[in-house]
C-alpha positions as CSV (number, residue, x, y, z in Angstrom):
1,M,0.0,0.0,0.0
2,A,2.9,2.4,0.7
3,P,4.1,2.6,-3.0
4,V,0.6,3.5,-4.1
5,T,0.3,6.3,-1.5
6,R,3.7,7.8,-2.4
7,L,2.7,7.8,-6.1
8,S,-0.6,9.4,-5.4
9,L,0.9,12.2,-3.4
10,G,3.5,12.9,-6.0
11,T,1.0,12.9,-8.7
12,F,-1.1,15.5,-6.7
13,A,1.9,17.7,-6.1
14,L,2.7,17.7,-9.8
15,M,-0.9,18.6,-10.7
16,L,-1.1,21.5,-8.1
17,T,2.2,22.9,-9.3
18,A,0.9,22.9,-12.9
19,S,-2.3,24.5,-11.8
20,L,-0.6,27.3,-9.9
21,G,1.7,27.9,-12.8
22,A,-1.2,28.2,-15.2
23,H,-3.1,30.6,-12.9
24,A,0.0,32.7,-12.3
25,E,0.0,33.4,-16.0
26,T,-3.5,35.1,-15.7
27,M,-2.9,37.2,-12.4
28,P,-2.3,41.0,-12.9
29,D,1.1,42.4,-12.5
30,Q,2.0,45.1,-9.9
31,D,1.1,48.0,-12.1
32,E,-2.3,46.6,-12.9
33,M,-3.0,46.0,-9.3
34,W,-2.1,49.7,-8.5
35,R,-4.5,50.8,-11.2
36,I,-7.3,48.6,-9.8
37,L,-6.8,50.0,-6.3
38,Q,-6.9,53.6,-7.6
39,Q,-10.2,52.9,-9.4
40,Q,-11.7,51.4,-6.3
41,Q,-10.6,54.4,-4.3
42,R,-12.2,56.8,-6.7
43,E,-15.5,54.8,-6.5
44,I,-15.4,54.9,-2.8
45,E,-14.8,58.7,-2.7
46,K,-17.7,59.2,-5.2
47,L,-20.0,57.1,-2.9
48,K,-18.9,59.2,0.1
49,S,-19.6,62.5,-1.8
50,E,-23.1,61.3,-2.9
51,Q,-23.8,60.2,0.6
52,Q,-22.8,63.7,2.0
53,E,-24.8,65.5,-0.7
54,T,-27.9,63.4,0.2
55,S,-27.4,64.2,3.9
56,E,-27.1,67.9,3.2
57,K,-30.3,67.9,1.1
58,A,-32.1,66.1,3.8
59,E,-31.0,68.6,6.4
60,A,-32.0,71.5,4.1
61,V,-35.4,70.0,3.6
62,L,-35.7,69.6,7.4
63,D,-34.7,73.3,7.9
64,V,-37.4,74.4,5.4
65,V,-40.0,72.3,7.1
66,E,-39.0,73.6,10.5
67,Q,-38.9,77.2,9.2
68,G,-42.4,76.7,7.7
69,Q,-43.7,75.3,10.9
70,Y,-42.2,78.3,12.8
71,S,-43.7,80.8,10.3
72,T,-47.1,79.1,10.5
73,S,-46.9,79.1,14.3
74,S,-45.9,82.8,14.3
75,A,-48.8,83.7,11.9
76,A,-51.2,81.7,14.1
77,S,-49.9,83.5,17.2
78,W,-50.4,86.9,15.5
79,A,-53.9,86.1,14.5
80,E,-54.8,84.9,17.9
81,R,-53.6,88.2,19.4
82,T,-55.4,90.4,16.8
83,R,-59.1,91.2,16.9
84,I,-61.4,92.6,14.3
85,G,-64.9,93.8,14.9
86,G,-67.4,96.5,14.1
87,Y,-70.9,97.8,13.9
88,G,-73.3,99.6,11.6
89,E,-76.8,100.9,11.3
90,L,-79.3,101.8,8.6
91,H,-82.0,104.4,9.4
92,Y,-85.3,105.4,7.8
93,N,-86.8,108.7,9.0
94,N,-90.3,109.9,8.2
95,L,-90.9,113.2,10.1
96,D,-93.2,116.2,9.8
97,T,-91.2,119.4,10.2
98,D,-91.6,123.1,9.9
99,D,-90.5,122.8,6.3
100,G,-92.9,119.9,5.4
101,N,-92.5,116.2,5.4
102,F,-88.9,114.9,5.9
103,K,-88.3,111.4,4.5
104,E,-84.7,110.0,4.4
105,L,-83.0,106.6,4.1
106,D,-79.4,106.7,5.3
107,F,-76.7,104.2,6.2
108,H,-75.8,106.3,9.1
109,R,-72.6,104.5,10.3
110,F,-70.2,101.8,9.2
111,V,-67.5,101.2,11.8
112,L,-64.6,98.8,12.0
113,F,-62.6,97.9,15.1
114,F,-59.0,96.7,15.0
115,G,-57.1,95.6,18.1
116,H,-53.9,93.8,18.9
117,Q,-52.5,92.3,22.1
118,F,-48.7,92.9,22.1
119,S,-48.3,91.2,25.5
120,D,-50.2,90.3,28.6
121,R,-49.9,94.0,29.7
122,L,-49.7,96.0,26.5
123,R,-52.5,96.3,23.8
124,F,-53.7,98.5,21.0
125,F,-57.3,99.4,20.0
126,S,-58.7,101.5,17.2
127,E,-62.1,102.4,15.6
128,L,-62.5,103.7,12.1
129,E,-65.9,105.1,11.0
130,L,-67.5,106.0,7.7
131,E,-70.6,108.2,8.2
132,H,-73.5,108.5,5.7
133,A,-72.0,105.9,3.2
134,L,-70.0,108.4,1.1
135,S,-67.2,110.9,1.9
136,G,-65.2,113.4,-0.1
137,D,-65.8,116.7,-1.7
138,G,-69.5,117.5,-2.0
139,K,-70.5,114.2,-0.2
140,N,-72.6,114.0,2.9
141,G,-70.3,111.7,4.9
142,E,-67.0,111.6,6.6
143,V,-64.3,109.1,7.4
144,E,-63.3,109.5,11.0
145,L,-60.7,107.9,13.4
146,E,-62.7,107.7,16.6
147,Q,-60.2,105.7,18.6
148,A,-56.5,104.8,18.2
149,Y,-54.7,104.3,21.5
150,V,-52.1,102.1,23.3
151,E,-53.1,100.8,26.7
152,Y,-50.7,99.4,29.4
153,D,-51.5,97.6,32.6
154,L,-49.6,99.2,35.4
155,N,-50.7,96.4,37.7
156,A,-53.8,94.1,38.2
157,N,-56.1,97.1,39.1
158,H,-54.7,100.1,37.2
159,R,-53.9,100.9,33.6
160,T,-53.0,103.9,31.5
161,K,-53.5,104.7,27.8
162,A,-52.4,107.3,25.3
163,G,-53.7,108.2,21.9
164,V,-57.2,109.0,20.7
165,F,-60.0,107.6,22.9
166,I,-63.7,108.2,23.7
167,L,-64.2,110.3,26.8
168,P,-65.7,108.7,29.9
169,V,-69.0,110.7,30.1
170,G,-72.6,109.7,29.8
171,I,-74.2,106.3,28.9
172,L,-74.0,106.2,25.1
173,N,-70.6,107.9,24.5
174,E,-68.6,104.8,25.3
175,T,-71.2,102.1,24.5
176,H,-73.2,103.1,21.4
177,E,-73.4,100.0,19.3
178,P,-77.0,99.7,18.0
179,P,-78.0,96.4,19.8
180,T,-77.1,98.0,23.1
181,F,-79.7,100.7,23.3
182,Y,-83.4,101.5,22.5
183,G,-84.5,103.9,19.8
184,V,-83.4,104.3,16.2
185,E,-81.6,107.6,16.7
186,R,-79.4,108.3,19.8
187,N,-81.3,110.3,22.4
188,P,-81.2,114.1,21.8
189,V,-79.8,114.9,25.3
190,E,-76.6,112.9,24.9
191,N,-76.4,114.1,21.3
192,A,-76.8,117.9,21.9
193,I,-75.5,118.4,25.5
194,I,-72.7,115.9,26.1
195,P,-72.1,115.5,23.0
196,T,-72.1,111.8,21.9
197,T,-69.9,110.6,20.2
198,W,-67.1,112.6,21.7
199,W,-63.5,111.6,21.5
200,A,-60.2,113.3,22.0
201,G,-56.4,112.8,21.9
202,G,-54.6,112.7,25.2
203,V,-53.6,110.5,28.1
204,A,-55.7,108.7,30.7
205,L,-55.5,106.6,33.8
206,S,-58.2,104.2,34.9
207,G,-58.8,101.3,37.3
208,E,-60.6,99.8,40.3
209,I,-60.1,101.4,43.8
210,A,-62.4,99.0,45.7
211,P,-64.9,96.2,45.0
212,G,-67.5,97.8,42.7
213,W,-65.8,101.2,42.5
214,S,-63.8,102.3,39.4
215,Y,-62.4,105.6,38.2
216,D,-61.2,107.3,35.0
217,I,-59.0,110.4,34.8
218,G,-57.8,112.0,31.5
219,V,-56.1,115.1,30.2
220,H,-56.9,115.7,26.5
221,E,-57.7,118.3,23.8
222,G,-60.6,120.6,24.6
223,L,-63.5,122.1,22.7
224,E,-62.9,125.0,20.3
225,N,-65.9,127.0,19.4
226,S,-66.5,130.8,19.6
227,S,-70.2,130.3,19.1
228,Y,-70.4,128.1,22.3
229,V,-72.3,125.3,20.5
230,I,-71.1,122.3,22.3
231,R,-71.5,119.7,19.6
232,S,-69.8,121.7,16.9
233,G,-66.9,122.5,19.2
234,R,-65.4,118.9,19.1
235,Q,-62.0,119.1,17.4
236,K,-61.8,115.3,16.7
237,T,-58.0,115.3,17.1
238,S,-57.6,116.8,13.6
239,N,-54.9,119.5,13.9
240,A,-56.6,120.2,17.2
241,D,-55.8,123.5,18.9
242,A,-54.2,122.6,22.2
243,H,-53.7,126.0,23.8
244,D,-56.3,125.1,26.4
245,L,-56.5,121.4,27.3
246,A,-59.4,119.8,29.2
247,S,-59.5,117.4,32.2
248,T,-62.1,114.8,32.7
249,A,-62.8,112.6,35.7
250,R,-65.4,109.9,36.3
251,L,-66.3,107.8,39.3
252,K,-68.5,104.7,38.7
253,W,-70.2,102.2,41.1
254,T,-71.3,98.8,39.9
255,G,-71.5,97.0,43.3
256,V,-74.8,95.4,42.6
257,A,-75.5,93.2,39.6
258,G,-77.5,95.1,37.0
259,V,-76.9,98.5,38.5
260,E,-74.5,101.3,37.4
261,L,-74.3,104.7,39.0
262,A,-71.7,107.2,37.7
263,G,-70.8,110.8,37.7
264,T,-68.4,112.8,35.5
265,V,-66.8,116.2,35.9
266,Q,-64.9,118.1,33.2
267,Y,-63.1,121.4,33.3
268,Q,-61.6,123.5,30.5
269,E,-60.0,126.9,31.1
270,N,-61.1,128.3,27.7
271,I,-63.4,126.5,25.3
272,T,-62.8,129.1,22.6
273,Q,-59.0,128.3,22.6
274,G,-58.3,132.0,23.4
275,L,-60.7,133.7,21.1
276,D,-62.7,134.8,24.1
277,N,-60.5,135.9,27.1
278,D,-62.9,134.5,29.7
279,A,-64.6,131.3,28.6
280,S,-63.9,128.7,31.3
281,A,-66.3,125.8,31.3
282,W,-67.5,123.1,33.6
283,L,-69.5,120.0,32.6
284,V,-71.2,117.9,35.2
285,E,-73.0,114.7,34.2
286,T,-74.6,111.9,36.3
287,H,-76.5,108.8,35.3
288,A,-78.1,105.6,36.5
289,I,-78.6,102.3,34.6
290,V,-80.8,99.6,36.3
291,Q,-81.7,96.2,34.8
292,R,-83.6,93.9,37.1
293,G,-84.9,90.9,35.2
294,P,-87.0,92.1,32.3
295,Y,-87.4,95.7,33.8
296,G,-84.9,98.3,32.7
297,L,-84.4,102.0,33.5
298,R,-82.0,104.6,32.3
299,A,-81.8,108.2,33.6
300,L,-79.2,110.9,32.8
301,Y,-78.6,114.6,33.7
302,A,-75.9,116.8,32.2
303,R,-75.2,120.5,32.6
304,W,-72.6,123.0,31.2
305,D,-71.7,126.2,32.9
306,I,-69.6,128.6,30.8
307,E,-68.1,131.9,32.1
308,G,-67.7,135.1,30.1
309,D,-69.8,137.8,28.4
310,G,-69.6,136.0,25.0
311,A,-71.5,132.9,26.2
312,S,-73.9,135.0,28.3
313,L,-74.9,137.3,25.4
314,V,-76.2,134.3,23.3
315,G,-77.7,132.5,26.3
316,R,-75.2,129.6,26.1
317,D,-73.6,130.2,29.5
318,E,-76.0,127.5,30.8
319,Q,-76.8,124.4,28.8
320,Q,-78.5,121.4,30.3
321,G,-80.7,118.4,29.7
322,F,-82.0,115.2,31.1
323,Y,-84.0,112.1,30.1
324,I,-85.6,109.1,31.7
325,E,-86.2,105.9,29.9
326,P,-88.1,102.8,31.3
327,S,-88.1,99.6,29.3
328,Y,-89.5,96.1,29.5
329,R,-88.1,93.0,27.9
330,V,-91.3,91.1,26.8
331,T,-89.3,88.1,25.6
332,E,-85.6,87.4,25.1
333,K,-85.9,88.8,21.6
334,F,-88.5,91.6,22.0
335,G,-88.5,94.7,24.1
336,V,-90.4,97.9,24.4
337,F,-89.5,101.3,25.8
338,A,-90.6,104.9,26.4
339,R,-88.4,108.0,26.9
340,Y,-88.9,111.5,27.9
341,N,-86.2,114.0,26.9
342,Q,-85.8,117.7,27.9
343,W,-82.8,119.9,26.9
344,D,-81.9,123.5,26.3
345,N,-78.6,124.7,24.7
346,Q,-79.5,128.3,25.6
347,A,-80.8,127.8,29.1
348,G,-79.2,131.1,30.1
349,N,-81.5,133.0,27.7
350,S,-84.8,134.4,28.9
351,A,-86.4,133.3,25.6
352,D,-88.3,130.0,25.2
353,T,-85.5,127.8,23.9
354,E,-86.3,124.6,25.9
355,K,-87.1,121.5,23.8
356,K,-89.0,118.3,24.8
357,Q,-89.3,115.0,23.0
358,Y,-91.4,111.9,23.7
359,D,-90.4,108.6,22.3
360,V,-92.0,105.1,22.3
361,G,-91.0,102.1,20.4
362,F,-89.6,98.6,20.4
363,N,-86.5,96.6,19.6
364,Y,-86.4,93.1,18.1
365,W,-83.2,91.0,18.4
366,P,-83.2,87.9,16.1
367,H,-79.7,87.5,17.4
368,P,-78.1,89.2,20.4
369,D,-75.8,91.2,18.0
370,V,-78.5,92.1,15.4
371,V,-81.4,94.4,16.1
372,F,-84.5,95.8,14.2
373,K,-85.9,99.0,15.7
374,A,-89.0,101.1,15.3
375,D,-90.1,104.2,17.3
376,Y,-92.5,107.1,17.2
377,Q,-91.4,110.6,18.3
378,V,-93.3,113.8,19.2
379,Q,-91.6,117.1,20.0
380,D,-93.1,119.9,22.1
381,N,-90.7,122.8,22.0
382,E,-91.4,125.9,24.0
383,S,-90.9,128.2,21.0
384,G,-93.2,126.0,18.8
385,D,-90.5,126.0,16.2
386,D,-88.2,123.2,14.8
387,E,-90.6,120.4,16.0
388,K,-90.1,117.0,14.4
389,D,-92.9,114.5,14.7
390,G,-93.1,111.1,13.1
391,F,-91.6,107.6,13.0
392,N,-88.2,106.0,12.5
393,L,-87.1,102.6,11.4
394,G,-83.7,101.0,11.7
395,V,-81.6,97.9,11.6
396,G,-78.2,97.5,13.3
397,Y,-75.5,95.0,14.1
398,Q,-72.3,94.5,15.9
399,F,-69.6,91.8,15.9
């Protein structure tokens, strides 16, 4: 068996040597191997570069997505801190006057509110109004900036504001959206004596001093009118003459639910802005609002006292008026009212210049922020002149 084994091993060795020799003839030489290695290295570098590029693109896409999310979040936050609102009212008047029958259809007011909350303590509010549908040369209406102020909370109970704001006087001056009061037209006392709507540029401080007690104090532009007609003396912060500023202070009590009692005092050293050397003026106003279940009552008194011979000569050194308005809410959507108004813009005159007006009517609210109104008015002026008797219709809204 041994010779056979030695032969086999020898034969296997010869065969392996021949095979290796044949394979060695096909293996690359050293230069070829170097070339192959360089090619592989280039492919590896290319793969790394493509991988890096893919990674950078992915990061860029992620940045865009994150930036988009931030922008969306920022826009959403801005929208949450910004408020838009407004109100408006359309009137139809059908009145018998000294000059005959007066019939008119008028979109009396279109108002937009814009407000923004900068922070928990700082905010902005504005009110832009278009009166009588059209404005411009030869048109009946006006575009007016009634409010535009910045308000800052000094602490939990006190705040200050600066800009253009509505003065804290009367019932309707600050709250005059159509669904909030009875009657198509605003009552003549707050219209002619206070005069609603009355705004001014200046600074103010307000807050709560005790449970149920609040105050408002402001220094602002005053009236400017040498004829002593209160309503036409409003300067509306349009290049307002500021030689003689006015100061207004109000104290209000709301300590019982459904009850508001308030009083306002205003002083201006010269309501003619120097045209009359002695024309200091005091305004005193007080009012009560009571709502007990379906029963409501509003009452207001206002009086001007103006010094100087100029006001005295035309009987405008005293101007005063009051009204009382009971109402009853028949249902949640329907209410009726009656109102007695008495006012006199020349109360210092011995002539018969006192005016009286009786109003009765109803409001219908298909929605708390939408109202349809109708009322009938009768005037009984002491002079017998300038009486307006007839009915009024209106529709109004707020949002």
